[in-house]
C-alpha positions as CSV (number, residue, x, y, z in Angstrom):
1,X,-15.4,-16.7,-10.0
2,X,-18.9,-16.0,-9.0
3,X,-19.4,-13.0,-11.2
4,X,-16.9,-14.4,-13.8
5,X,-15.2,-11.1,-14.4
6,X,-13.0,-9.2,-12.5
7,X,-12.4,-5.6,-13.3
8,X,-9.0,-3.4,-13.1
9,X,-9.0,-0.4,-11.2
10,X,-9.8,2.8,-13.1
11,X,-6.8,4.6,-12.0
12,X,-4.4,1.9,-13.1
13,X,-3.1,1.2,-16.4
14,X,-5.7,-0.6,-17.5
15,X,-8.7,1.9,-16.8
16,X,-10.7,-0.5,-15.6
17,X,-10.8,-3.2,-18.3
18,X,-12.6,-6.4,-17.4
19,X,-10.9,-10.1,-17.4
20,X,-12.7,-13.2,-17.3
21,X,-11.8,-15.6,-14.4
22,X,-11.9,-18.8,-15.5
23,X,-11.3,-22.0,-12.8
24,X,-8.0,-23.3,-13.8
25,X,-6.5,-19.4,-13.7
26,X,-8.2,-19.4,-9.7
27,X,-6.7,-23.0,-9.1
28,X,-3.5,-22.1,-10.4
29,X,-3.1,-19.0,-7.9
30,X,-4.4,-20.9,-5.3
31,X,-1.9,-23.8,-5.5
32,X,0.9,-20.8,-6.0
33,X,0.2,-19.4,-2.9
34,X,-0.6,-22.3,-1.2
35,X,2.8,-23.5,-2.0
36,X,4.7,-20.8,-0.7
37,X,7.5,-21.5,2.0
38,X,9.3,-17.6,2.3
39,X,7.1,-15.3,4.1
40,X,7.1,-11.9,2.2
41,X,8.4,-9.4,4.7
42,X,6.4,-6.0,5.0
43,X,8.7,-3.2,4.9
44,X,7.4,0.1,5.4
45,X,8.9,2.8,2.9
46,X,11.1,5.8,4.3
47,X,8.0,7.8,4.1
48,X,6.0,5.6,6.0
49,X,8.3,5.7,8.6
50,X,8.4,9.4,9.3
51,X,4.8,9.3,8.9
52,X,4.7,7.2,11.7
53,X,7.1,8.6,14.1
54,X,6.0,12.1,13.9
55,X,1.9,10.9,13.8
56,X,2.9,9.5,17.8
57,X,2.9,12.9,18.7
58,X,-0.7,13.8,17.7
59,X,-2.1,10.8,19.1
60,X,-1.0,11.2,22.6
61,X,-1.7,14.9,22.7
62,X,1.9,16.5,22.1
63,X,0.9,18.5,19.1
64,X,-1.6,19.5,16.9
65,X,-2.4,17.9,13.8
66,X,-1.2,21.4,11.7
67,X,2.0,20.9,13.5
68,X,2.3,17.3,12.8
69,X,1.6,17.9,9.3
70,X,4.1,20.5,9.0
71,X,6.7,18.4,10.2
72,X,6.2,15.5,8.3
73,X,5.9,17.6,5.4
74,X,9.4,19.0,5.9
75,X,11.0,15.6,6.7
76,X,9.5,14.2,3.6
77,X,10.3,17.0,1.6
78,X,13.8,16.9,2.9
79,X,13.8,13.4,2.3
80,X,13.0,13.4,-1.5
81,X,15.2,16.0,-2.3
82,X,18.2,13.8,-0.6
83,X,16.7,11.0,-2.6
């Protein structure tokens, strides 16, 4: 609101396009968020699950970063090929 505009991400489909921010839009968004009654449950993707699972062995010192990276790459590749 203070700047009066918001800029889209340069990498996204809007390529950094700027949009004007209006008080009415912000109020409508705040009302929408404040009136929400159903929480959104975050569920990591299968790829994130693989990364989190395999990274544990690196962080507890069982495997090197290179070994873990290879395991992650192999498992993700296998998953994507099956998908």
